[in-house]
N, C-alpha and C positions, 0 to 999 in steps of 0.2 A: 138501741145500740147503733153507734155510728160506724161507718165503713172504715176499716183499717187498711193502711197502706204501709209500704216499706219504711217510710220516714215517720210514720205515726200520725200524719196529717192528711186530710183529704185534699185532692187537687183544687186549684183555684176555681172559684165559682160554684163549688158543690158543697159548701159548708152546711146548707140546710137539707141536702139530700140524705135521707136515711133509709136504710133497708127495713121495711116493715114485714116481719115474718109472723104470721098468725100462730105458728107452732112454736115460737121461741119461748123457752121457759128459763127465766133468769136463774132459778135455783139449780137447774140441771145443766146449764151451759158451760160452766167452768169458772175459774177465778179471775177476777180483775177485768172482766169485759165491760162492766158498767161505766168505769171512769176513763177508759181508753188509754191509760198510761202503761198497760202491760205490767202493772205492779199489783200484787195481791191486795184486794180491797179490804179484806178482813183477815185477821191472823188465823192460822189453822191451829185448832186445839191440839195439844200434845196427846199422843196415843196412850201414853202411860204417865202417870204422875209419880215421880220418884219420891221416895220418903214417906209415902202414905202407908199407914198401917191401920189395922182395925178390922171390924167384921166385913166391910165392903171395900177395904183398901187393897192396894196392889200386893203387898207382901203376904197378908193373910189369905187373900184369894188365891194366890199362887200356891201356897201351902195346901189349901183345900183341894185344888185341882190335882196337885201331885199326889195327895193322899188318896183321892178317888181313883186316880190312874193306877196306883199300886194295889188297890183293893182287889180281893178275890172276885167280887161281883163284876167289876169292870173287865178283869182278865178273862172271865168266863164269856162275857158278851163279845169281846174281841176274838176269842178262840172259836166261838160259834160262827162269827163272821168269816174268819179265815178258813174254817173247815168247809164252808160252802163256796166261797169265792175262788180260792186257789184252784181246786179241781175243775170248777165250772169254766174259769178262764182258760185253763190249760186245754180242756176238751174243745172249747170253742175255737181257740187259736189253731189247734191241730186240724180241726174240721175245715177252717178257713184256708189254712196253708195247703191242705190236700186238694181243695177246690182250685186254688190258683195254680198249683203245680200240675194238676191233671189238665187244666185248661191250656197250659203252655206246653207241656210235654207230650200230651196225647190228644191233639186236636181232632184226630179221626174218631177216637172213642167219644169225645164230647159232642161230635156232630152226628153221632148215630141216632137215627130216628127212633122214637119210642111209640108215639101214636100220632099219626098224621104229620103235622108240621112241628110237633113238640119233640125236641131232642133231649139227650142226656144233660147237656149244658143248661138248658132252660129249667129242667127239673132240679138240678143241683143249685142253680141261682135262686129259684123259689125256695129251695130247702134252706139256703142261707137266711133269707128273710124269715121263714118260719122258725128256724132255730133261734134267731135273734129275739123274736117275740116270745118264744117259749122260755128262753133264758130270763128275759125280763119278768115274765109271769112267775117263774120258779123262784127268782130272787125276792120278789115282793111277797110271795107266799112264805118263803123261809123267814124273811125278816118279820113278818106279821106273827108267825107261829112260834119262832124260836128266839127272837131278840127284842122286839119292840117293847114288851112289857118290862123286861129287865132294864132296858135302856131308859125307859120312862121313869122307873123307880130311881135309877142312878141320877137322872136329871133333877128330879125333885129333891133327892138327898143333897146333891151338890148345891142347889139353890138355897136349901135350908141352912146348910153349913156356911155358905158365903154370907148369908144374912145374920149369922150368929145364933140362929135358933136351935142348932144342934140337929143333925139328921138322924135317921134311923138306919142302922145296918151298915153304913159305909165304913165307919170307924173300926168295926170288928170284922169286916169282910163279908157280911151276910146281907143279901138284899131281900 
């Protein structure tokens, strides 16, 4: 890759000077860097191909995903997710806000020693970390026990339907 300057050309006498970066990866570096013209060197493929229909085409795949989204199995997975996440986030945000408000409104209380040099603020701060890890563990456990199996079945059904093989259970809402 040659050095780039505001006019697109290197200064006089430095045409052969190149920056050699051992970590440079041409595929991850961006578009158009190889030819130095700031023009895209390869066309970017379209994200969607309009007018495609069929088992793997855009219109049929969109219909499959909408059918899966409307299915009772998908709605059950989403409702299990919401029943855990909404209360957990609410409790965690209240706990965090209580910590911040207490730290700013009652600094004397937060500075109260508990054991030696450890005060209430330190215990509450450690409690924040502990509750974060506890929430992550509870979320992973809930997902593993209550959602992962149903979500995996939905994923397989969706893949079968998009391939045109016909899934089991999504069409009639049973997983």
